[in-house]
PDB file of N, CA, C and O in Angstrom:
ATOM      1  N   MET A   1       1.022  -1.292  -0.115  1.00  0.00           N
ATOM      2  CA  MET A   1       0.248   0.233  -0.331  1.00  0.00           C
ATOM      3  C   MET A   1       0.923   1.212  -0.041  1.00  0.00           C
ATOM      4  O   MET A   1       1.936   1.266   0.655  1.00  0.00           O
ATOM      5  N   GLU A   2       0.260   2.183  -0.683  1.00  0.00           N
ATOM      6  CA  GLU A   2       1.287   3.486  -0.752  1.00  0.00           C
ATOM      7  C   GLU A   2       1.141   4.170   0.519  1.00  0.00           C
ATOM      8  O   GLU A   2       0.272   3.781   1.300  1.00  0.00           O
ATOM      9  N   PRO A   3       1.937   5.202   0.830  1.00  0.00           N
ATOM     10  CA  PRO A   3       2.192   5.598   2.465  1.00  0.00           C
ATOM     11  C   PRO A   3       1.036   6.906   2.401  1.00  0.00           C
ATOM     12  O   PRO A   3       0.449   7.075   3.470  1.00  0.00           O
ATOM     13  N   ASN A   4       0.622   7.903   1.204  1.00  0.00           N
ATOM     14  CA  ASN A   4      -0.913   8.180   1.211  1.00  0.00           C
ATOM     15  C   ASN A   4      -1.714   7.328   1.365  1.00  0.00           C
ATOM     16  O   ASN A   4      -2.079   7.089   2.517  1.00  0.00           O
ATOM     17  N   LYS A   5      -2.180   6.693   0.427  1.00  0.00           N
ATOM     18  CA  LYS A   5      -3.203   5.220   1.272  1.00  0.00           C
ATOM     19  C   LYS A   5      -3.350   4.783   2.677  1.00  0.00           C
ATOM     20  O   LYS A   5      -4.173   4.266   3.433  1.00  0.00           O
ATOM     21  N   LYS A   6      -2.127   5.253   2.649  1.00  0.00           N
ATOM     22  CA  LYS A   6      -1.836   4.460   4.189  1.00  0.00           C
ATOM     23  C   LYS A   6      -2.811   5.069   5.161  1.00  0.00           C
ATOM     24  O   LYS A   6      -3.784   4.720   5.829  1.00  0.00           O
ATOM     25  N   LYS A   7      -1.667   6.778   4.787  1.00  0.00           N
ATOM     26  CA  LYS A   7      -2.028   7.931   6.250  1.00  0.00           C
ATOM     27  C   LYS A   7      -4.147   8.336   5.319  1.00  0.00           C
ATOM     28  O   LYS A   7      -4.991   9.036   5.879  1.00  0.00           O
ATOM     29  N   ASP A   8      -4.313   7.763   4.204  1.00  0.00           N
ATOM     30  CA  ASP A   8      -5.578   7.938   3.798  1.00  0.00           C
ATOM     31  C   ASP A   8      -6.601   7.478   4.636  1.00  0.00           C
ATOM     32  O   ASP A   8      -7.339   8.124   5.380  1.00  0.00           O
ATOM     33  N   VAL A   9      -6.524   5.770   4.323  1.00  0.00           N
ATOM     34  CA  VAL A   9      -7.154   4.755   5.208  1.00  0.00           C
ATOM     35  C   VAL A   9      -7.331   5.030   6.645  1.00  0.00           C
ATOM     36  O   VAL A   9      -8.454   5.041   7.149  1.00  0.00           O
ATOM     37  N   ALA A  10      -5.854   5.334   7.574  1.00  0.00           N
ATOM     38  CA  ALA A  10      -5.533   4.924   9.149  1.00  0.00           C
ATOM     39  C   ALA A  10      -6.559   6.924   9.477  1.00  0.00           C
ATOM     40  O   ALA A  10      -6.914   7.107  10.641  1.00  0.00           O
ATOM     41  N   LEU A  11      -6.872   8.075   8.457  1.00  0.00           N
ATOM     42  CA  LEU A  11      -7.519   8.958   8.625  1.00  0.00           C
ATOM     43  C   LEU A  11      -9.126   8.768   8.819  1.00  0.00           C
ATOM     44  O   LEU A  11      -9.872   9.307   9.637  1.00  0.00           O
ATOM     45  N   LEU A  12      -9.463   7.640   7.596  1.00  0.00           N
ATOM     46  CA  LEU A  12     -10.807   7.873   7.491  1.00  0.00           C
ATOM     47  C   LEU A  12     -11.482   6.520   9.027  1.00  0.00           C
ATOM     48  O   LEU A  12     -12.606   6.641   9.513  1.00  0.00           O
ATOM     49  N   PHE A  13     -10.639   5.578   9.405  1.00  0.00           N
ATOM     50  CA  PHE A  13     -10.861   4.555  10.855  1.00  0.00           C
ATOM     51  C   PHE A  13     -10.858   5.630  11.513  1.00  0.00           C
ATOM     52  O   PHE A  13     -11.825   5.660  12.275  1.00  0.00           O
ATOM     53  N   LEU A  14     -10.334   6.367  11.563  1.00  0.00           N
ATOM     54  CA  LEU A  14     -10.099   7.481  13.471  1.00  0.00           C
ATOM     55  C   LEU A  14     -11.243   8.198  12.987  1.00  0.00           C
ATOM     56  O   LEU A  14     -12.244   8.207  13.703  1.00  0.00           O
ATOM     57  N   ALA A  15     -11.259   8.905  11.695  1.00  0.00           N
ATOM     58  CA  ALA A  15     -12.923   9.686  11.491  1.00  0.00           C
ATOM     59  C   ALA A  15     -13.891   8.907  11.837  1.00  0.00           C
ATOM     60  O   ALA A  15     -14.878   9.340  12.432  1.00  0.00           O
ATOM     61  N   GLU A  16     -13.705   7.377  11.440  1.00  0.00           N
ATOM     62  CA  GLU A  16     -14.947   6.327  11.571  1.00  0.00           C
ATOM     63  C   GLU A  16     -14.823   6.118  13.626  1.00  0.00           C
ATOM     64  O   GLU A  16     -15.558   6.778  14.361  1.00  0.00           O
ATOM     65  N   ILE A  17     -14.221   5.537  13.942  1.00  0.00           N
ATOM     66  CA  ILE A  17     -13.848   5.192  15.399  1.00  0.00           C
ATOM     67  C   ILE A  17     -14.216   7.099  15.880  1.00  0.00           C
ATOM     68  O   ILE A  17     -15.328   7.063  16.408  1.00  0.00           O
ATOM     69  N   SER A  18     -13.996   7.739  15.877  1.00  0.00           N
ATOM     70  CA  SER A  18     -14.224   9.040  16.262  1.00  0.00           C
ATOM     71  C   SER A  18     -16.084   9.271  16.527  1.00  0.00           C
ATOM     72  O   SER A  18     -16.493   9.661  17.621  1.00  0.00           O
ATOM     73  N   ARG A  19     -17.198   8.917  15.182  1.00  0.00           N
ATOM     74  CA  ARG A  19     -18.069   9.176  15.586  1.00  0.00           C
ATOM     75  C   ARG A  19     -19.026   7.792  16.512  1.00  0.00           C
ATOM     76  O   ARG A  19     -20.178   7.634  16.916  1.00  0.00           O
ATOM     77  N   MET A  20     -18.029   7.189  16.512  1.00  0.00           N
ATOM     78  CA  MET A  20     -19.182   5.914  16.694  1.00  0.00           C
ATOM     79  C   MET A  20     -19.518   5.731  18.564  1.00  0.00           C
ATOM     80  O   MET A  20     -18.864   6.161  19.514  1.00  0.00           O
ATOM     81  N   LYS A  21     -20.535   5.084  18.536  1.00  0.00           N
ATOM     82  CA  LYS A  21     -21.434   5.066  19.965  1.00  0.00           C
ATOM     83  C   LYS A  21     -20.469   4.170  20.964  1.00  0.00           C
ATOM     84  O   LYS A  21     -20.139   2.985  21.021  1.00  0.00           O
ATOM     85  N   PRO A  22     -20.183   5.416  21.749  1.00  0.00           N
ATOM     86  CA  PRO A  22     -19.497   4.019  22.847  1.00  0.00           C
ATOM     87  C   PRO A  22     -19.460   2.541  22.823  1.00  0.00           C
ATOM     88  O   PRO A  22     -18.485   1.796  22.920  1.00  0.00           O
ATOM     89  N   GLU A  23     -21.651   2.057  22.566  1.00  0.00           N
ATOM     90  CA  GLU A  23     -21.410   0.598  22.802  1.00  0.00           C
ATOM     91  C   GLU A  23     -20.915  -0.135  21.590  1.00  0.00           C
ATOM     92  O   GLU A  23     -20.362  -1.234  21.650  1.00  0.00           O
ATOM     93  N   ARG A  24     -21.195   0.685  20.239  1.00  0.00           N
ATOM     94  CA  ARG A  24     -20.405   0.265  19.040  1.00  0.00           C
ATOM     95  C   ARG A  24     -18.931  -0.408  19.608  1.00  0.00           C
ATOM     96  O   ARG A  24     -18.605  -1.595  19.614  1.00  0.00           O
ATOM     97  N   LEU A  25     -17.978   1.071  20.196  1.00  0.00           N
ATOM     98  CA  LEU A  25     -17.060   0.523  20.086  1.00  0.00           C
ATOM     99  C   LEU A  25     -15.945  -0.137  20.673  1.00  0.00           C
ATOM    100  O   LEU A  25     -14.735  -0.290  20.505  1.00  0.00           O
ATOM    101  N   GLN A  26     -17.187  -0.572  21.688  1.00  0.00           N
ATOM    102  CA  GLN A  26     -16.761  -1.262  22.960  1.00  0.00           C
ATOM    103  C   GLN A  26     -16.964  -3.413  22.051  1.00  0.00           C
ATOM    104  O   GLN A  26     -16.351  -4.476  22.153  1.00  0.00           O
ATOM    105  N   ASP A  27     -17.890  -3.016  21.474  1.00  0.00           N
ATOM    106  CA  ASP A  27     -18.470  -3.970  20.813  1.00  0.00           C
ATOM    107  C   ASP A  27     -17.475  -4.321  19.933  1.00  0.00           C
ATOM    108  O   ASP A  27     -17.006  -5.455  20.034  1.00  0.00           O
ATOM    109  N   VAL A  28     -16.940  -3.359  18.851  1.00  0.00           N
ATOM    110  CA  VAL A  28     -15.695  -3.397  17.700  1.00  0.00           C
ATOM    111  C   VAL A  28     -14.600  -4.400  18.744  1.00  0.00           C
ATOM    112  O   VAL A  28     -14.244  -5.547  18.473  1.00  0.00           O
ATOM    113  N   ILE A  29     -14.286  -3.763  19.734  1.00  0.00           N
ATOM    114  CA  ILE A  29     -12.555  -3.760  20.549  1.00  0.00           C
ATOM    115  C   ILE A  29     -13.201  -5.215  21.054  1.00  0.00           C
ATOM    116  O   ILE A  29     -12.239  -5.973  20.932  1.00  0.00           O
ATOM    117  N   ARG A  30     -13.917  -5.722  21.376  1.00  0.00           N
ATOM    118  CA  ARG A  30     -14.840  -7.171  21.986  1.00  0.00           C
ATOM    119  C   ARG A  30     -14.739  -7.900  20.970  1.00  0.00           C
ATOM    120  O   ARG A  30     -14.272  -9.028  21.126  1.00  0.00           O
ATOM    121  N   SER A  31     -15.122  -7.489  19.732  1.00  0.00           N
ATOM    122  CA  SER A  31     -14.803  -8.772  18.782  1.00  0.00           C
ATOM    123  C   SER A  31     -13.465  -8.628  18.484  1.00  0.00           C
ATOM    124  O   SER A  31     -12.706  -9.537  18.822  1.00  0.00           O
ATOM    125  N   VAL A  32     -12.882  -7.324  17.719  1.00  0.00           N
ATOM    126  CA  VAL A  32     -11.598  -7.503  16.524  1.00  0.00           C
ATOM    127  C   VAL A  32     -10.527  -8.166  18.094  1.00  0.00           C
ATOM    128  O   VAL A  32      -9.909  -9.226  18.193  1.00  0.00           O
ATOM    129  N   VAL A  33     -10.644  -7.295  18.868  1.00  0.00           N
ATOM    130  CA  VAL A  33      -9.077  -7.107  20.138  1.00  0.00           C
ATOM    131  C   VAL A  33      -9.084  -8.763  20.569  1.00  0.00           C
ATOM    132  O   VAL A  33      -8.378  -9.742  20.326  1.00  0.00           O
ATOM    133  N   GLY A  34     -10.208  -8.499  21.289  1.00  0.00           N
ATOM    134  CA  GLY A  34     -10.469 -10.069  22.287  1.00  0.00           C
ATOM    135  C   GLY A  34      -9.943  -8.770  24.138  1.00  0.00           C
ATOM    136  O   GLY A  34      -9.193  -7.872  24.519  1.00  0.00           O
ATOM    137  N   GLU A  35     -10.767  -9.445  24.459  1.00  0.00           N
ATOM    138  CA  GLU A  35     -10.606  -8.581  25.863  1.00  0.00           C
ATOM    139  C   GLU A  35      -9.561  -8.829  27.093  1.00  0.00           C
ATOM    140  O   GLU A  35      -9.655  -8.279  28.191  1.00  0.00           O
ATOM    141  N   GLU A  36      -8.499  -9.802  26.689  1.00  0.00           N
ATOM    142  CA  GLU A  36      -7.282 -10.023  26.840  1.00  0.00           C
ATOM    143  C   GLU A  36      -6.483  -9.545  26.293  1.00  0.00           C
ATOM    144  O   GLU A  36      -5.661  -8.977  27.012  1.00  0.00           O
ATOM    145  N   LEU A  37      -6.319  -9.501  25.274  1.00  0.00           N
ATOM    146  CA  LEU A  37      -5.457  -8.276  24.797  1.00  0.00           C
ATOM    147  C   LEU A  37      -6.153  -7.074  24.949  1.00  0.00           C
ATOM    148  O   LEU A  37      -5.329  -6.462  25.628  1.00  0.00           O
ATOM    149  N   ALA A  38      -7.022  -6.358  24.807  1.00  0.00           N
ATOM    150  CA  ALA A  38      -7.591  -5.054  25.128  1.00  0.00           C
ATOM    151  C   ALA A  38      -6.777  -4.815  26.254  1.00  0.00           C
ATOM    152  O   ALA A  38      -6.276  -3.691  26.242  1.00  0.00           O
ATOM    153  N   SER A  39      -6.359  -5.831  27.655  1.00  0.00           N
ATOM    154  CA  SER A  39      -6.524  -5.899  28.733  1.00  0.00           C
ATOM    155  C   SER A  39      -4.746  -5.448  28.776  1.00  0.00           C
ATOM    156  O   SER A  39      -4.504  -4.376  29.332  1.00  0.00           O
ATOM    157  N   ALA A  40      -3.911  -6.002  28.379  1.00  0.00           N
ATOM    158  CA  ALA A  40      -2.729  -6.951  28.224  1.00  0.00           C
ATOM    159  C   ALA A  40      -1.997  -5.025  27.610  1.00  0.00           C
ATOM    160  O   ALA A  40      -0.933  -4.646  28.099  1.00  0.00           O
ATOM    161  N   MET A  41      -2.601  -4.297  26.793  1.00  0.00           N
ATOM    162  CA  MET A  41      -3.105  -3.263  25.542  1.00  0.00           C
ATOM    163  C   MET A  41      -3.221  -1.791  26.451  1.00  0.00           C
ATOM    164  O   MET A  41      -2.577  -0.746  26.360  1.00  0.00           O
ATOM    165  N   PHE A  42      -4.591  -2.298  27.563  1.00  0.00           N
ATOM    166  CA  PHE A  42      -4.661  -0.916  28.548  1.00  0.00           C
ATOM    167  C   PHE A  42      -3.258  -0.892  29.637  1.00  0.00           C
ATOM    168  O   PHE A  42      -2.724   0.190  29.878  1.00  0.00           O
ATOM    169  N   ASN A  43      -2.765  -2.097  30.217  1.00  0.00           N
ATOM    170  CA  ASN A  43      -1.465  -2.163  31.106  1.00  0.00           C
ATOM    171  C   ASN A  43      -0.612  -1.623  30.316  1.00  0.00           C
ATOM    172  O   ASN A  43       0.099  -0.807  30.903  1.00  0.00           O
ATOM    173  N   TYR A  44      -0.394  -1.745  29.233  1.00  0.00           N
ATOM    174  CA  TYR A  44       0.814  -1.472  28.821  1.00  0.00           C
ATOM    175  C   TYR A  44       0.718  -0.139  28.202  1.00  0.00           C
ATOM    176  O   TYR A  44       1.715   0.169  27.549  1.00  0.00           O
ATOM    177  N   ALA A  45      -0.063   0.572  28.235  1.00  0.00           N
ATOM    178  CA  ALA A  45      -0.494   1.501  28.181  1.00  0.00           C
ATOM    179  C   ALA A  45      -0.798   3.103  29.411  1.00  0.00           C
ATOM    180  O   ALA A  45      -1.063   4.304  29.351  1.00  0.00           O
ATOM    181  N   ARG A  46      -0.560   2.166  30.266  1.00  0.00           N
ATOM    182  CA  ARG A  46      -0.446   2.650  31.539  1.00  0.00           C
ATOM    183  C   ARG A  46       0.962   2.343  31.994  1.00  0.00           C
ATOM    184  O   ARG A  46       1.594   3.165  32.658  1.00  0.00           O
ATOM    185  N   GLN A  47       1.368   1.390  31.710  1.00  0.00           N
ATOM    186  CA  GLN A  47       3.007   2.081  32.103  1.00  0.00           C
ATOM    187  C   GLN A  47       3.960   2.904  31.487  1.00  0.00           C
ATOM    188  O   GLN A  47       4.998   3.488  31.797  1.00  0.00           O
ATOM    189  N   VAL A  48       3.273   2.751  30.550  1.00  0.00           N
ATOM    190  CA  VAL A  48       4.146   3.919  29.234  1.00  0.00           C
ATOM    191  C   VAL A  48       3.822   5.277  29.765  1.00  0.00           C
ATOM    192  O   VAL A  48       4.663   6.033  30.251  1.00  0.00           O
ATOM    193  N   ILE A  49       2.761   5.493  29.661  1.00  0.00           N
ATOM    194  CA  ILE A  49       2.157   7.239  30.462  1.00  0.00           C
ATOM    195  C   ILE A  49       2.235   7.354  32.340  1.00  0.00           C
ATOM    196  O   ILE A  49       1.987   8.344  33.028  1.00  0.00           O
ATOM    197  N   GLU A  50       2.640   6.059  32.764  1.00  0.00           N
ATOM    198  CA  GLU A  50       2.663   6.173  34.014  1.00  0.00           C
ATOM    199  C   GLU A  50       4.493   6.786  33.697  1.00  0.00           C
ATOM    200  O   GLU A  50       4.822   7.943  33.962  1.00  0.00           O
ATOM    201  N   ALA A  51       5.236   6.000  33.252  1.00  0.00           N
ATOM    202  CA  ALA A  51       6.697   6.801  33.318  1.00  0.00           C
ATOM    203  C   ALA A  51       7.439   7.879  32.717  1.00  0.00           C
ATOM    204  O   ALA A  51       8.626   8.171  32.576  1.00  0.00           O
ATOM    205  N   ASP A  52       6.384   8.339  32.430  1.00  0.00           N
ATOM    206  CA  ASP A  52       6.480   9.628  32.001  1.00  0.00           C
ATOM    207  C   ASP A  52       5.265  10.365  31.901  1.00  0.00           C
ATOM    208  O   ASP A  52       4.961  10.494  30.715  1.00  0.00           O
ATOM    209  N   ALA A  53       4.335  10.974  32.785  1.00  0.00           N
ATOM    210  CA  ALA A  53       2.822  11.920  32.330  1.00  0.00           C
ATOM    211  C   ALA A  53       3.179  13.344  31.753  1.00  0.00           C
ATOM    212  O   ALA A  53       2.337  14.148  31.353  1.00  0.00           O
ATOM    213  N   ASN A  54       4.605  13.555  31.765  1.00  0.00           N
ATOM    214  CA  ASN A  54       4.711  14.876  31.004  1.00  0.00           C
ATOM    215  C   ASN A  54       4.299  14.838  29.398  1.00  0.00           C
ATOM    216  O   ASN A  54       3.746  15.755  28.790  1.00  0.00           O
ATOM    217  N   LYS A  55       4.749  13.405  28.798  1.00  0.00           N
ATOM    218  CA  LYS A  55       4.838  13.192  27.084  1.00  0.00           C
ATOM    219  C   LYS A  55       3.147  12.250  26.921  1.00  0.00           C
ATOM    220  O   LYS A  55       2.939  11.109  26.509  1.00  0.00           O
ATOM    221  N   VAL A  56       2.389  13.077  27.327  1.00  0.00           N
ATOM    222  CA  VAL A  56       1.002  12.498  26.836  1.00  0.00           C
ATOM    223  C   VAL A  56       1.096  12.528  25.325  1.00  0.00           C
ATOM    224  O   VAL A  56       1.966  11.697  25.060  1.00  0.00           O
ATOM    225  N   VAL A  57       0.854  12.814  24.715  1.00  0.00           N
ATOM    226  CA  VAL A  57       1.256  13.038  23.434  1.00  0.00           C
ATOM    227  C   VAL A  57       1.886  12.554  22.506  1.00  0.00           C
ATOM    228  O   VAL A  57       1.729  12.953  21.353  1.00  0.00           O
ATOM    229  N   GLU A  58       2.604  11.736  22.787  1.00  0.00           N
ATOM    230  CA  GLU A  58       3.690  11.428  22.483  1.00  0.00           C
ATOM    231  C   GLU A  58       3.754   9.979  22.816  1.00  0.00           C
ATOM    232  O   GLU A  58       4.194   9.182  21.988  1.00  0.00           O
ATOM    233  N   ASN A  59       3.260   9.530  24.203  1.00  0.00           N
ATOM    234  CA  ASN A  59       2.487   8.461  24.615  1.00  0.00           C
ATOM    235  C   ASN A  59       1.895   7.543  23.766  1.00  0.00           C
ATOM    236  O   ASN A  59       2.022   6.329  23.606  1.00  0.00           O
ATOM    237  N   ALA A  60       0.854   8.878  22.984  1.00  0.00           N
ATOM    238  CA  ALA A  60      -0.589   8.473  22.769  1.00  0.00           C
ATOM    239  C   ALA A  60       0.060   7.976  21.210  1.00  0.00           C
ATOM    240  O   ALA A  60       0.222   6.759  21.117  1.00  0.00           O
ATOM    241  N   ALA A  61       0.308   8.513  20.420  1.00  0.00           N
ATOM    242  CA  ALA A  61       0.863   8.119  19.297  1.00  0.00           C
ATOM    243  C   ALA A  61       2.137   7.119  19.223  1.00  0.00           C
ATOM    244  O   ALA A  61       2.711   6.860  18.165  1.00  0.00           O
ATOM    245  N   SER A  62       2.326   6.845  19.880  1.00  0.00           N
ATOM    246  CA  SER A  62       3.322   5.926  20.245  1.00  0.00           C
ATOM    247  C   SER A  62       2.316   4.373  20.000  1.00  0.00           C
ATOM    248  O   SER A  62       2.393   3.392  19.261  1.00  0.00           O
ATOM    249  N   MET A  63       1.242   4.927  21.262  1.00  0.00           N
ATOM    250  CA  MET A  63       0.182   3.540  21.412  1.00  0.00           C
ATOM    251  C   MET A  63      -0.234   3.387  20.344  1.00  0.00           C
ATOM    252  O   MET A  63      -0.377   2.178  20.160  1.00  0.00           O
ATOM    253  N   ILE A  64      -0.551   4.010  19.415  1.00  0.00           N
ATOM    254  CA  ILE A  64      -1.252   4.538  17.841  1.00  0.00           C
ATOM    255  C   ILE A  64       0.299   3.443  16.716  1.00  0.00           C
ATOM    256  O   ILE A  64       0.465   2.494  15.949  1.00  0.00           O
ATOM    257  N   ILE A  65       0.780   4.191  17.214  1.00  0.00           N
ATOM    258  CA  ILE A  65       1.597   3.147  16.297  1.00  0.00           C
ATOM    259  C   ILE A  65       2.518   1.866  16.503  1.00  0.00           C
ATOM    260  O   ILE A  65       3.183   1.261  15.662  1.00  0.00           O
ATOM    261  N   LEU A  66       2.368   1.633  17.839  1.00  0.00           N
ATOM    262  CA  LEU A  66       2.015   0.204  17.870  1.00  0.00           C
ATOM    263  C   LEU A  66       0.861  -0.295  17.845  1.00  0.00           C
ATOM    264  O   LEU A  66       1.143  -1.489  17.750  1.00  0.00           O
ATOM    265  N   GLY A  67       0.145  -0.257  17.856  1.00  0.00           N
ATOM    266  CA  GLY A  67      -0.471  -1.297  17.786  1.00  0.00           C
ATOM    267  C   GLY A  67      -0.992  -1.598  15.750  1.00  0.00           C
ATOM    268  O   GLY A  67      -1.536  -2.580  15.245  1.00  0.00           O
ATOM    269  N   TYR A  68      -0.646  -0.645  15.270  1.00  0.00           N
ATOM    270  CA  TYR A  68      -0.500  -0.604  13.525  1.00  0.00           C
ATOM    271  C   TYR A  68       0.657  -1.996  13.286  1.00  0.00           C
ATOM    272  O   TYR A  68       0.396  -3.079  12.763  1.00  0.00           O
ATOM    273  N   LEU A  69       1.845  -1.575  13.803  1.00  0.00           N
ATOM    274  CA  LEU A  69       2.643  -2.651  14.281  1.00  0.00           C
ATOM    275  C   LEU A  69       2.683  -3.951  14.664  1.00  0.00           C
ATOM    276  O   LEU A  69       3.539  -4.750  14.284  1.00  0.00           O
ATOM    277  N   ILE A  70       1.803  -4.187  15.390  1.00  0.00           N
ATOM    278  CA  ILE A  70       0.761  -4.911  16.485  1.00  0.00           C
ATOM    279  C   ILE A  70       0.329  -5.849  14.274  1.00  0.00           C
ATOM    280  O   ILE A  70       0.893  -6.614  13.492  1.00  0.00           O
ATOM    281  N   ARG A  71      -0.759  -5.160  14.336  1.00  0.00           N
ATOM    282  CA  ARG A  71      -1.393  -5.541  13.400  1.00  0.00           C
ATOM    283  C   ARG A  71      -0.664  -5.907  12.392  1.00  0.00           C
ATOM    284  O   ARG A  71      -0.748  -7.105  12.123  1.00  0.00           O
ATOM    285  N   ALA A  72       0.200  -5.121  11.575  1.00  0.00           N
ATOM    286  CA  ALA A  72       1.350  -5.724  10.609  1.00  0.00           C
ATOM    287  C   ALA A  72       1.889  -6.674  10.742  1.00  0.00           C
ATOM    288  O   ALA A  72       2.051  -7.438   9.790  1.00  0.00           O
ATOM    289  N   TYR A  73       2.409  -6.976  12.143  1.00  0.00           N
ATOM    290  CA  TYR A  73       3.290  -7.997  12.655  1.00  0.00           C
ATOM    291  C   TYR A  73       2.081  -9.638  12.383  1.00  0.00           C
ATOM    292  O   TYR A  73       2.521 -10.651  11.839  1.00  0.00           O
ATOM    293  N   GLU A  74       1.105  -9.564  12.722  1.00  0.00           N
ATOM    294  CA  GLU A  74       0.101 -10.379  12.826  1.00  0.00           C
ATOM    295  C   GLU A  74       0.120 -10.732  11.360  1.00  0.00           C
ATOM    296  O   GLU A  74       0.406 -11.831  10.883  1.00  0.00           O
ATOM    297  N   THR A  75      -0.235  -9.613  10.704  1.00  0.00           N
ATOM    298  CA  THR A  75      -0.744 -10.253   9.068  1.00  0.00           C
ATOM    299  C   THR A  75       0.894 -10.207   8.278  1.00  0.00           C
ATOM    300  O   THR A  75       0.807  -9.888   7.093  1.00  0.00           O
ATOM    301  N   GLY A  76       1.866 -10.390   8.608  1.00  0.00           N
ATOM    302  CA  GLY A  76       3.312 -10.961   8.490  1.00  0.00           C
ATOM    303  C   GLY A  76       3.879 -10.260   7.026  1.00  0.00           C
ATOM    304  O   GLY A  76       4.440 -10.713   6.028  1.00  0.00           O
ATOM    305  N   ALA A  77       3.295  -8.551   7.572  1.00  0.00           N
ATOM    306  CA  ALA A  77       3.864  -8.013   6.417  1.00  0.00           C
ATOM    307  C   ALA A  77       5.134  -7.119   7.174  1.00  0.00           C
ATOM    308  O   ALA A  77       5.565  -6.344   6.320  1.00  0.00           O
ATOM    309  N   ILE A  78       5.860  -6.956   8.429  1.00  0.00           N
ATOM    310  CA  ILE A  78       6.965  -6.970   9.006  1.00  0.00           C
ATOM    311  C   ILE A  78       7.841  -8.385   8.896  1.00  0.00           C
ATOM    312  O   ILE A  78       7.664  -9.417   9.544  1.00  0.00           O
ATOM    313  N   PRO A  79       9.177  -8.018   7.529  1.00  0.00           N
ATOM    314  CA  PRO A  79      10.069  -8.629   6.735  1.00  0.00           C
ATOM    315  C   PRO A  79      11.240  -9.012   8.356  1.00  0.00           C
ATOM    316  O   PRO A  79      11.585  -8.210   9.225  1.00  0.00           O
ATOM    317  N   SER A  80      11.638 -10.759   8.214  1.00  0.00           N
ATOM    318  CA  SER A  80      12.066 -10.728   9.808  1.00  0.00           C
ATOM    319  C   SER A  80      13.493  -9.671   9.413  1.00  0.00           C
ATOM    320  O   SER A  80      13.220  -8.756   8.636  1.00  0.00           O
ATOM    321  N   GLU A  81      14.604  -9.729   9.778  1.00  0.00           N
ATOM    322  CA  GLU A  81      16.178  -9.645   9.951  1.00  0.00           C
ATOM    323  C   GLU A  81      16.236  -9.627   8.581  1.00  0.00           C
ATOM    324  O   GLU A  81      16.130  -8.719   7.757  1.00  0.00           O
ATOM    325  N   ASN A  82      16.463 -11.055   8.483  1.00  0.00           N
ATOM    326  CA  ASN A  82      17.151 -12.054   7.473  1.00  0.00           C
ATOM    327  C   ASN A  82      16.600 -11.537   5.889  1.00  0.00           C
ATOM    328  O   ASN A  82      17.010 -12.140   4.897  1.00  0.00           O
ATOM    329  N   THR A  83      15.689 -10.431   5.762  1.00  0.00           N
ATOM    330  CA  THR A  83      15.366 -10.188   4.390  1.00  0.00           C
ATOM    331  C   THR A  83      15.437  -8.920   4.543  1.00  0.00           C
ATOM    332  O   THR A  83      15.355  -8.040   5.400  1.00  0.00           O
ATOM    333  N   THR A  84      15.736  -9.216   2.705  1.00  0.00           N
ATOM    334  CA  THR A  84      15.664  -7.825   1.798  1.00  0.00           C
ATOM    335  C   THR A  84      14.574  -7.061   2.131  1.00  0.00           C
ATOM    336  O   THR A  84      13.498  -7.614   1.901  1.00  0.00           O
ATOM    337  N   VAL A  85      14.524  -5.986   2.592  1.00  0.00           N
ATOM    338  CA  VAL A  85      13.514  -4.672   2.523  1.00  0.00           C
ATOM    339  C   VAL A  85      13.018  -4.494   0.593  1.00  0.00           C
ATOM    340  O   VAL A  85      12.265  -3.590   0.230  1.00  0.00           O
TER     341      VAL A  85
END
């Protein structure tokens, strides 16, 4: 996927979830992420934010990027170190 296309898709998704009713968002999280993984991610986010609460924006951005990387890893989109990109 082209870099601009990735950005466009991400912005569309972020706009969509910002308009979602909280109940719908919770249903999506439960069905797509699962309660166990969501809990692990919330705990990790808490640890990162508590480590330096003055960097809330940077920490939030890092969490979003980390979520994207986890998804890419799940789909095999992250090549191993031995693979030429």
